[in-house]
NUBA-910162 format. One record per residue: residue number from 1; residue in one letter; x, y, z of N, C-alpha, C in turn. Coordinates in nm, 3 decimals. Atoms other than C-alpha are relative to their C-alpha. Layout:
BEGIN
+-----+------+---------+---------+---------+---------+---------+---------+---------+---------+---------+
!  nr ! rest !    n.c1 !    n.c2 !    n.c3 !   ca.c1 !   ca.c2 !   ca.c3 !    c.c1 !    c.c2 !    c.c3 !
+-----+------+---------+---------+---------+---------+---------+---------+---------+---------+---------+
! NUM !    A !       X !       Y !       Z !       X !       Y !       Z !       X !       Y !       Z !
...
+-----+------+---------+---------+---------+---------+---------+---------+---------+---------+---------+
This chain:
BEGIN
+-----+------+---------+---------+---------+---------+---------+---------+---------+---------+---------+
!  nr ! rest !    n.c1 !    n.c2 !    n.c3 !   ca.c1 !   ca.c2 !   ca.c3 !    c.c1 !    c.c2 !    c.c3 !
+-----+------+---------+---------+---------+---------+---------+---------+---------+---------+---------+
!   1 !    M !  -0.090 !   0.113 !   0.002 !  -1.885 !   5.556 !  -0.094 !   0.077 !  -0.003 !   0.131 !
!   2 !    G !  -0.067 !   0.011 !  -0.128 !  -1.770 !   5.444 !   0.248 !   0.134 !  -0.070 !  -0.011 !
!   3 !    K !  -0.132 !   0.065 !  -0.003 !  -1.413 !   5.349 !   0.324 !   0.014 !  -0.068 !   0.134 !
!   4 !    E !  -0.018 !   0.076 !  -0.123 !  -1.338 !   5.081 !   0.577 !   0.122 !   0.050 !   0.077 !
!   5 !    I !  -0.107 !  -0.048 !  -0.087 !  -1.129 !   5.208 !   0.867 !   0.089 !  -0.118 !   0.037 !
!   6 !    Q !  -0.097 !   0.098 !  -0.047 !  -0.813 !   5.011 !   0.940 !   0.040 !   0.043 !   0.140 !
!   7 !    N !  -0.035 !  -0.034 !  -0.138 !  -0.779 !   5.012 !   1.317 !   0.147 !  -0.029 !   0.025 !
!   8 !    G !  -0.141 !   0.017 !  -0.033 !  -0.430 !   5.051 !   1.454 !   0.088 !   0.088 !  -0.085 !
!   9 !    R !  -0.100 !  -0.080 !   0.073 !  -0.114 !   5.189 !   1.301 !   0.055 !  -0.081 !  -0.117 !
!  10 !    F !  -0.047 !   0.062 !   0.122 !  -0.009 !   5.111 !   0.948 !   0.098 !   0.092 !  -0.070 !
!  11 !    M !  -0.090 !  -0.078 !   0.083 !   0.255 !   5.222 !   0.703 !  -0.014 !  -0.049 !  -0.143 !
!  12 !    A !  -0.005 !   0.045 !   0.138 !   0.288 !   5.211 !   0.328 !   0.109 !  -0.105 !  -0.011 !
!  13 !    K !  -0.101 !   0.104 !   0.019 !   0.475 !   4.901 !   0.215 !   0.130 !   0.065 !  -0.044 !
!  14 !    S !  -0.130 !  -0.057 !   0.036 !   0.841 !   4.976 !   0.191 !   0.062 !  -0.078 !  -0.115 !
!  15 !    G !  -0.075 !   0.070 !   0.101 !   1.076 !   4.890 !  -0.088 !  -0.046 !   0.019 !  -0.144 !
!  16 !    E !   0.045 !  -0.023 !   0.136 !   0.886 !   5.016 !  -0.392 !   0.030 !   0.143 !  -0.044 !
!  17 !    E !  -0.014 !  -0.132 !   0.059 !   0.975 !   5.304 !  -0.619 !  -0.138 !   0.047 !  -0.044 !
!  18 !    V !   0.128 !  -0.056 !   0.040 !   0.684 !   5.535 !  -0.690 !   0.023 !   0.144 !  -0.045 !
!  19 !    V !  -0.003 !  -0.140 !   0.043 !   0.626 !   5.866 !  -0.867 !  -0.122 !   0.068 !   0.056 !
!  20 !    V !   0.110 !  -0.082 !  -0.053 !   0.416 !   6.127 !  -0.691 !  -0.014 !   0.121 !  -0.091 !
!  21 !    F !   0.029 !  -0.108 !   0.094 !   0.254 !   6.373 !  -0.928 !  -0.111 !   0.086 !   0.060 !
!  22 !    V !   0.096 !  -0.094 !  -0.056 !   0.078 !   6.678 !  -0.784 !  -0.043 !   0.092 !  -0.114 !
!  23 !    I !   0.050 !  -0.081 !   0.110 !  -0.145 !   6.857 !  -1.034 !  -0.128 !   0.071 !   0.046 !
!  24 !    G !   0.121 !  -0.069 !  -0.038 !  -0.416 !   7.115 !  -1.003 !  -0.018 !   0.132 !  -0.072 !
!  25 !    M !   0.033 !  -0.129 !   0.058 !  -0.567 !   7.447 !  -1.086 !  -0.040 !   0.096 !   0.111 !
!  26 !    R !   0.041 !  -0.105 !  -0.093 !  -0.635 !   7.776 !  -0.911 !  -0.089 !   0.097 !  -0.075 !
!  27 !    I !   0.092 !  -0.098 !   0.057 !  -0.934 !   7.995 !  -0.989 !   0.041 !   0.137 !   0.052 !
!  28 !    N !  -0.045 !  -0.133 !  -0.038 !  -0.799 !   8.349 !  -0.988 !  -0.110 !   0.105 !  -0.011 !
!  29 !    K !   0.111 !  -0.094 !   0.020 !  -1.113 !   8.527 !  -1.110 !  -0.130 !  -0.080 !  -0.007 !
!  30 !    W !   0.124 !   0.078 !  -0.007 !  -1.438 !   8.364 !  -0.997 !  -0.101 !   0.042 !  -0.107 !
!  31 !    W !   0.100 !  -0.050 !   0.093 !  -1.650 !   8.585 !  -1.224 !   0.030 !  -0.038 !  -0.146 !
!  32 !    A !  -0.038 !   0.037 !   0.137 !  -1.463 !   8.464 !  -1.536 !  -0.019 !  -0.151 !  -0.020 !
!  33 !    I !   0.028 !   0.144 !   0.007 !  -1.627 !   8.120 !  -1.531 !   0.026 !  -0.056 !  -0.140 !
!  34 !    H !  -0.024 !   0.046 !   0.137 !  -1.604 !   8.096 !  -1.910 !   0.148 !  -0.025 !  -0.027 !
!  35 !    K !  -0.144 !   0.022 !   0.016 !  -1.224 !   8.102 !  -1.870 !   0.048 !  -0.122 !   0.080 !
!  36 !    W !  -0.050 !   0.110 !  -0.081 !  -1.175 !   7.852 !  -1.588 !  -0.082 !  -0.128 !  -0.011 !
!  37 !    W !   0.084 !   0.120 !   0.010 !  -1.466 !   7.612 !  -1.650 !   0.059 !  -0.105 !  -0.096 !
!  38 !    P !  -0.059 !   0.103 !   0.089 !  -1.298 !   7.442 !  -1.952 !   0.119 !  -0.073 !   0.063 !
!  39 !    V !  -0.112 !   0.065 !  -0.070 !  -0.991 !   7.371 !  -1.738 !  -0.055 !  -0.097 !   0.103 !
!  40 !    F !   0.063 !   0.083 !  -0.103 !  -1.207 !   7.236 !  -1.456 !  -0.062 !  -0.127 !  -0.058 !
!  41 !    T !   0.072 !   0.114 !   0.058 !  -1.408 !   7.009 !  -1.686 !   0.088 !  -0.093 !  -0.083 !
!  42 !    A !  -0.090 !   0.086 !   0.078 !  -1.106 !   6.866 !  -1.872 !   0.049 !  -0.120 !   0.082 !
!  43 !    M !  -0.060 !   0.104 !  -0.084 !  -0.987 !   6.657 !  -1.577 !  -0.085 !  -0.127 !   0.014 !
!  44 !    P !   0.075 !   0.125 !  -0.022 !  -1.279 !   6.410 !  -1.522 !   0.017 !  -0.105 !  -0.108 !
!  45 !    A !  -0.018 !   0.099 !   0.107 !  -1.237 !   6.245 !  -1.864 !   0.136 !  -0.069 !   0.013 !
!  46 !    M !  -0.132 !   0.060 !  -0.018 !  -0.866 !   6.193 !  -1.798 !   0.000 !  -0.095 !   0.119 !
!  47 !    L !   0.005 !   0.087 !  -0.117 !  -0.937 !   6.048 !  -1.454 !  -0.074 !  -0.129 !  -0.029 !
!  48 !    R !   0.072 !   0.122 !   0.039 !  -1.193 !   5.806 !  -1.596 !   0.092 !  -0.092 !  -0.080 !
!  49 !    E !  -0.093 !   0.079 !   0.080 !  -0.933 !   5.693 !  -1.849 !   0.104 !  -0.066 !   0.089 !
!  50 !    L !  -0.104 !   0.055 !  -0.087 !  -0.669 !   5.645 !  -1.579 !  -0.053 !  -0.114 !   0.087 !
!  51 !    Y !   0.056 !   0.104 !  -0.085 !  -0.896 !   5.445 !  -1.348 !  -0.046 !  -0.121 !  -0.081 !
!  52 !    T !   0.047 !   0.109 !   0.085 !  -1.025 !   5.235 !  -1.639 !   0.115 !  -0.080 !  -0.059 !
!  53 !    H !  -0.112 !   0.065 !   0.067 !  -0.685 !   5.154 !  -1.790 !   0.123 !  -0.003 !   0.093 !
!  54 !    K !  -0.109 !   0.011 !  -0.097 !  -0.454 !   5.047 !  -1.508 !   0.135 !  -0.028 !  -0.068 !
!  55 !    E !  -0.124 !   0.028 !   0.072 !  -0.197 !   4.940 !  -1.769 !   0.078 !   0.128 !  -0.033 !
!  56 !    L !  -0.068 !  -0.127 !   0.025 !  -0.114 !   5.311 !  -1.810 !   0.102 !   0.035 !   0.107 !
!  57 !    G !  -0.098 !  -0.025 !  -0.105 !   0.080 !   5.301 !  -1.484 !  -0.051 !   0.086 !   0.115 !
!  58 !    F !   0.062 !  -0.078 !  -0.106 !  -0.155 !   5.514 !  -1.272 !  -0.038 !  -0.096 !   0.112 !
!  59 !    L !   0.028 !   0.086 !  -0.114 !  -0.188 !   5.367 !  -0.921 !  -0.120 !   0.046 !   0.081 !
!  60 !    S !   0.103 !  -0.050 !  -0.090 !  -0.413 !   5.591 !  -0.715 !   0.007 !   0.151 !   0.007 !
!  61 !    M !   0.005 !  -0.146 !  -0.008 !  -0.508 !   5.948 !  -0.628 !  -0.077 !   0.044 !   0.124 !
!  62 !    E !   0.076 !  -0.071 !  -0.104 !  -0.624 !   6.178 !  -0.349 !  -0.027 !   0.140 !  -0.053 !
!  63 !    T !   0.039 !  -0.134 !   0.046 !  -0.803 !   6.508 !  -0.410 !  -0.033 !   0.088 !   0.119 !
!  64 !    T !   0.037 !  -0.098 !  -0.102 !  -0.833 !   6.819 !  -0.199 !  -0.035 !   0.132 !  -0.068 !
!  65 !    M !   0.042 !  -0.130 !   0.054 !  -0.997 !   7.156 !  -0.257 !  -0.010 !   0.099 !   0.115 !
!  66 !    N !   0.032 !  -0.109 !  -0.091 !  -1.010 !   7.488 !  -0.084 !  -0.077 !   0.105 !  -0.079 !
!  67 !    F !   0.081 !  -0.104 !   0.062 !  -1.174 !   7.816 !  -0.177 !   0.033 !   0.023 !  -0.147 !
!  68 !    R !  -0.041 !  -0.031 !   0.137 !  -0.975 !   7.868 !  -0.498 !   0.077 !  -0.111 !  -0.071 !
!  69 !    T !  -0.096 !   0.093 !   0.057 !  -0.745 !   7.571 !  -0.551 !  -0.048 !  -0.144 !   0.010 !
!  70 !    I !   0.025 !   0.144 !   0.003 !  -0.799 !   7.210 !  -0.652 !   0.136 !  -0.067 !  -0.017 !
!  71 !    M !  -0.127 !   0.071 !   0.007 !  -0.511 !   6.971 !  -0.593 !  -0.026 !  -0.150 !  -0.004 !
!  72 !    L !   0.005 !   0.144 !   0.012 !  -0.481 !   6.611 !  -0.704 !   0.140 !  -0.053 !   0.024 !
!  73 !    V !  -0.127 !   0.067 !  -0.025 !  -0.201 !   6.398 !  -0.562 !  -0.014 !  -0.139 !  -0.060 !
!  74 !    Q !   0.008 !   0.127 !   0.071 !  -0.147 !   6.109 !  -0.799 !   0.126 !  -0.083 !   0.027 !
!  75 !    Y !  -0.110 !   0.095 !  -0.019 !   0.070 !   5.800 !  -0.756 !   0.012 !  -0.083 !  -0.128 !
!  76 !    W !  -0.027 !   0.070 !   0.125 !   0.231 !   5.639 !  -1.062 !   0.109 !  -0.104 !   0.021 !
!  77 !    K !  -0.101 !   0.104 !  -0.006 !   0.440 !   5.326 !  -1.118 !   0.138 !   0.053 !  -0.037 !
!  78 !    S !  -0.130 !  -0.050 !   0.046 !   0.713 !   5.518 !  -1.300 !  -0.015 !   0.136 !  -0.066 !
!  79 !    F !  -0.003 !  -0.129 !   0.071 !   0.813 !   5.854 !  -1.444 !  -0.027 !  -0.022 !  -0.149 !
!  80 !    E !   0.022 !   0.032 !   0.142 !   0.813 !   5.691 !  -1.788 !  -0.149 !  -0.017 !  -0.029 !
!  81 !    D !   0.144 !   0.015 !   0.019 !   0.446 !   5.591 !  -1.747 !  -0.070 !   0.136 !   0.003 !
!  82 !    L !   0.059 !  -0.134 !  -0.010 !   0.356 !   5.946 !  -1.642 !   0.028 !   0.079 !  -0.128 !
!  83 !    Q !  -0.037 !  -0.072 !   0.122 !   0.544 !   6.094 !  -1.939 !  -0.075 !  -0.053 !  -0.122 !
!  84 !    K !   0.073 !   0.061 !   0.112 !   0.382 !   5.851 !  -2.181 !  -0.145 !   0.047 !   0.001 !
!  85 !    Y !   0.138 !  -0.047 !  -0.009 !   0.037 !   5.949 !  -2.052 !  -0.009 !   0.148 !  -0.040 !
!  86 !    A !   0.001 !  -0.143 !   0.032 !   0.122 !   6.319 !  -2.083 !   0.004 !   0.024 !  -0.151 !
!  87 !    R !  -0.007 !  -0.013 !   0.146 !   0.192 !   6.263 !  -2.454 !  -0.118 !  -0.065 !  -0.070 !
!  88 !    G !   0.117 !   0.068 !   0.057 !  -0.136 !   6.073 !  -2.504 !  -0.106 !   0.097 !  -0.047 !
!  89 !    D !   0.101 !  -0.082 !   0.066 !  -0.433 !   6.202 !  -2.700 !  -0.085 !   0.085 !   0.094 !
!  90 !    L !   0.093 !  -0.072 !  -0.088 !  -0.668 !   6.297 !  -2.417 !   0.070 !   0.113 !   0.075 !
!  91 !    H !  -0.072 !  -0.103 !  -0.071 !  -0.409 !   6.487 !  -2.217 !   0.048 !   0.110 !  -0.094 !
!  92 !    L !  -0.049 !  -0.101 !   0.094 !  -0.258 !   6.660 !  -2.520 !  -0.111 !   0.093 !  -0.048 !
!  93 !    K !   0.114 !  -0.083 !   0.042 !  -0.601 !   6.782 !  -2.629 !  -0.031 !   0.106 !   0.107 !
!  94 !    A !   0.027 !  -0.094 !  -0.110 !  -0.665 !   6.941 !  -2.287 !   0.113 !   0.103 !   0.011 !
!  95 !    W !  -0.116 !  -0.087 !  -0.011 !  -0.312 !   7.086 !  -2.277 !  -0.001 !   0.106 !  -0.111 !
!  96 !    R !   0.004 !  -0.094 !   0.113 !  -0.340 !   7.241 !  -2.623 !  -0.114 !   0.100 !   0.015 !
!  97 !    N !   0.114 !  -0.088 !  -0.021 !  -0.683 !   7.381 !  -2.543 !   0.034 !   0.110 !   0.101 !
!  98 !    F !  -0.038 !  -0.099 !  -0.100 !  -0.546 !   7.551 !  -2.233 !   0.093 !   0.105 !  -0.059 !
!  99 !    Y !  -0.098 !  -0.096 !   0.050 !  -0.251 !   7.707 !  -2.409 !  -0.048 !   0.081 !  -0.119 !
! 100 !    Q !   0.050 !  -0.075 !   0.114 !  -0.434 !   7.808 !  -2.725 !  -0.105 !   0.103 !   0.040 !
! 101 !    K !   0.114 !  -0.085 !  -0.032 !  -0.740 !   7.959 !  -2.560 !   0.013 !   0.075 !   0.132 !
! 102 !    L !   0.011 !  -0.054 !  -0.135 !  -0.672 !   8.026 !  -2.195 !   0.129 !   0.056 !   0.059 !
! 103 !    S !  -0.125 !  -0.043 !  -0.062 !  -0.306 !   8.095 !  -2.132 !   0.019 !   0.151 !  -0.005 !
! 104 !    Q !  -0.011 !  -0.145 !   0.009 !  -0.350 !   8.459 !  -2.230 !  -0.078 !   0.072 !   0.110 !
! 105 !    S !   0.082 !  -0.057 !  -0.107 !  -0.586 !   8.512 !  -1.935 !   0.058 !  -0.041 !   0.135 !
! 106 !    S !  -0.044 !   0.035 !  -0.136 !  -0.496 !   8.524 !  -1.568 !  -0.117 !  -0.047 !   0.085 !
! 107 !    A !   0.118 !   0.043 !  -0.073 !  -0.843 !   8.398 !  -1.472 !   0.019 !  -0.136 !   0.068 !
! 108 !    V !  -0.024 !   0.134 !  -0.054 !  -0.713 !   8.047 !  -1.407 !   0.148 !  -0.032 !  -0.012 !
! 109 !    G !  -0.137 !   0.046 !   0.002 !  -0.377 !   7.901 !  -1.320 !   0.003 !  -0.151 !   0.011 !
! 110 !    I !  -0.019 !   0.144 !  -0.015 !  -0.252 !   7.545 !  -1.347 !   0.141 !  -0.025 !   0.052 !
! 111 !    Y !  -0.133 !   0.033 !  -0.052 !   0.043 !   7.372 !  -1.185 !   0.016 !  -0.151 !   0.005 !
! 112 !    H !  -0.030 !   0.138 !  -0.035 !   0.212 !   7.039 !  -1.142 !   0.141 !  -0.009 !   0.058 !
! 113 !    E !  -0.129 !   0.032 !  -0.059 !   0.500 !   6.896 !  -0.944 !   0.017 !  -0.152 !  -0.012 !
! 114 !    T !  -0.027 !   0.142 !   0.014 !   0.665 !   6.558 !  -0.998 !   0.115 !  -0.039 !   0.092 !
! 115 !    Y !  -0.102 !   0.050 !  -0.091 !   0.863 !   6.360 !  -0.741 !   0.022 !  -0.149 !  -0.026 !
! 116 !    Q !  -0.035 !   0.140 !   0.017 !   1.043 !   6.034 !  -0.810 !   0.054 !  -0.048 !   0.133 !
! 117 !    I !  -0.031 !   0.044 !  -0.136 !   1.054 !   5.852 !  -0.477 !   0.064 !  -0.138 !  -0.005 !
! 118 !    K !  -0.076 !   0.125 !   0.000 !   1.317 !   5.581 !  -0.439 !  -0.028 !  -0.079 !   0.127 !
! 119 !    P !   0.015 !   0.080 !  -0.121 !   1.286 !   5.289 !  -0.197 !   0.096 !   0.048 !   0.109 !
! 120 !    G !  -0.083 !  -0.045 !  -0.111 !   1.417 !   5.384 !   0.146 !   0.004 !   0.150 !   0.016 !
! 121 !    S !  -0.001 !  -0.147 !  -0.011 !   1.346 !   5.754 !   0.091 !  -0.137 !   0.056 !   0.032 !
! 122 !    Y !   0.131 !  -0.047 !  -0.044 !   0.991 !   5.774 !   0.222 !  -0.041 !  -0.074 !   0.126 !
! 123 !    E !   0.062 !   0.066 !  -0.115 !   0.805 !   5.697 !   0.539 !  -0.136 !   0.063 !   0.020 !
! 124 !    C !   0.135 !  -0.049 !  -0.027 !   0.441 !   5.731 !   0.629 !  -0.061 !  -0.081 !   0.113 !
! 125 !    I !   0.074 !   0.069 !  -0.104 !   0.209 !   5.642 !   0.909 !  -0.147 !   0.037 !  -0.013 !
! 126 !    Y !   0.145 !  -0.018 !   0.004 !  -0.166 !   5.599 !   0.913 !  -0.054 !  -0.067 !   0.126 !
! 127 !    A !   0.058 !   0.056 !  -0.122 !  -0.354 !   5.548 !   1.240 !  -0.151 !   0.015 !  -0.008 !
! 128 !    N !   0.147 !   0.002 !   0.005 !  -0.720 !   5.448 !   1.236 !  -0.053 !   0.075 !  -0.122 !
! 129 !    M !   0.035 !  -0.064 !   0.127 !  -0.752 !   5.555 !   0.872 !  -0.048 !  -0.105 !  -0.099 !
! 130 !    P !   0.025 !   0.089 !   0.114 !  -0.907 !   5.402 !   0.564 !   0.126 !  -0.001 !  -0.088 !
! 131 !    S !  -0.111 !   0.002 !   0.096 !  -0.669 !   5.312 !   0.284 !   0.011 !   0.140 !  -0.061 !
! 132 !    F !  -0.016 !  -0.141 !   0.036 !  -0.523 !   5.652 !   0.192 !   0.140 !   0.025 !  -0.053 !
! 133 !    G !  -0.130 !  -0.049 !   0.045 !  -0.243 !   5.822 !   0.003 !   0.088 !  -0.109 !  -0.059 !
! 134 !    L !  -0.097 !   0.095 !   0.053 !   0.067 !   5.619 !  -0.068 !  -0.039 !  -0.143 !   0.034 !
! 135 !    S !   0.038 !   0.137 !  -0.037 !  -0.066 !   5.317 !   0.122 !  -0.113 !  -0.052 !  -0.088 !
! 136 !    K !   0.106 !   0.041 !   0.093 !  -0.372 !   5.311 !  -0.106 !   0.062 !  -0.036 !  -0.135 !
! 137 !    A !  -0.064 !   0.022 !   0.129 !  -0.141 !   5.321 !  -0.408 !   0.082 !  -0.129 !  -0.004 !
! 138 !    I !  -0.092 !   0.115 !   0.005 !   0.111 !   5.051 !  -0.312 !  -0.026 !  -0.105 !   0.107 !
! 139 !    G !   0.032 !   0.097 !  -0.104 !  -0.048 !   4.871 !  -0.018 !   0.054 !   0.043 !   0.136 !
! 140 !    S !  -0.043 !  -0.035 !  -0.136 !  -0.005 !   4.889 !   0.357 !   0.037 !  -0.125 !   0.078 !
! 141 !    E !  -0.034 !   0.107 !  -0.091 !   0.135 !   4.680 !   0.635 !  -0.002 !   0.056 !   0.142 !
! 142 !    A !   0.003 !  -0.041 !  -0.140 !   0.100 !   4.691 !   1.011 !   0.139 !   0.044 !   0.045 !
! 143 !    I !  -0.127 !  -0.044 !  -0.058 !   0.369 !   4.874 !   1.203 !   0.036 !  -0.096 !   0.112 !
! 144 !    T !  -0.052 !   0.095 !  -0.098 !   0.569 !   4.619 !   1.397 !   0.104 !   0.072 !   0.086 !
! 145 !    P !  -0.103 !  -0.065 !  -0.081 !   0.822 !   4.695 !   1.671 !   0.122 !   0.044 !  -0.081 !
! 146 !    K !  -0.115 !  -0.033 !   0.086 !   1.090 !   4.698 !   1.399 !  -0.016 !   0.138 !  -0.066 !
! 147 !    F !   0.026 !  -0.125 !   0.072 !   0.922 !   5.006 !   1.243 !  -0.073 !   0.105 !   0.085 !
! 148 !    Q !   0.072 !  -0.089 !  -0.090 !   0.802 !   5.202 !   1.549 !   0.032 !   0.148 !  -0.022 !
! 149 !    S !  -0.037 !  -0.142 !   0.015 !   0.989 !   5.524 !   1.470 !   0.007 !   0.039 !  -0.148 !
! 150 !    A !  -0.012 !  -0.051 !   0.136 !   0.997 !   5.743 !   1.160 !   0.137 !  -0.035 !  -0.057 !
! 151 !    N !  -0.135 !   0.032 !   0.046 !   1.373 !   5.685 !   1.139 !   0.009 !  -0.146 !  -0.042 !
! 152 !    K !  -0.003 !   0.142 !   0.035 !   1.326 !   5.307 !   1.138 !  -0.082 !  -0.027 !  -0.125 !
! 153 !    R !   0.081 !   0.020 !   0.121 !   1.049 !   5.328 !   0.876 !   0.074 !   0.053 !  -0.123 !
! 154 !    M !  -0.073 !  -0.059 !   0.112 !   1.266 !   5.551 !   0.656 !   0.116 !  -0.088 !  -0.042 !
! 155 !    N !  -0.121 !   0.077 !   0.030 !   1.570 !   5.329 !   0.680 !  -0.019 !  -0.150 !   0.008 !
! 156 !    G !   0.029 !   0.142 !  -0.018 !   1.395 !   4.994 !   0.720 !   0.013 !  -0.081 !  -0.122 !
+-----+------+---------+---------+---------+---------+---------+---------+---------+---------+---------+
């Protein structure tokens, strides 16, 4: 799936509140695949649900992986939408499965971080990039002389 490059400098549209939710897992013991595989395979069904049902408040996501850790950076319309999804059937099933079966093992770790970002408290820049990160979630706009510096973008 190719992404069209936006030539020039862009920023995420300013003035919108957004929730950034970082979630992931870390494989602590590679040889214990039977312990970490269920955690790994629980996420795709939830992601399909989120991308299929935009009314849930999910906006967009970026994924990164290294040798042991998978990290998903998700963008949500509101903290309330995120909390509502966390209490939904699909997520609760995965959560219960982890804690009932896997939390007693150190073979796999999970984590999440939640940030409620208010308008005027973020700035970003993208140069010669496809739609990415926050700009993919809420839209982008060209950087004009009014927004040339990080300080101006933050306080614009």
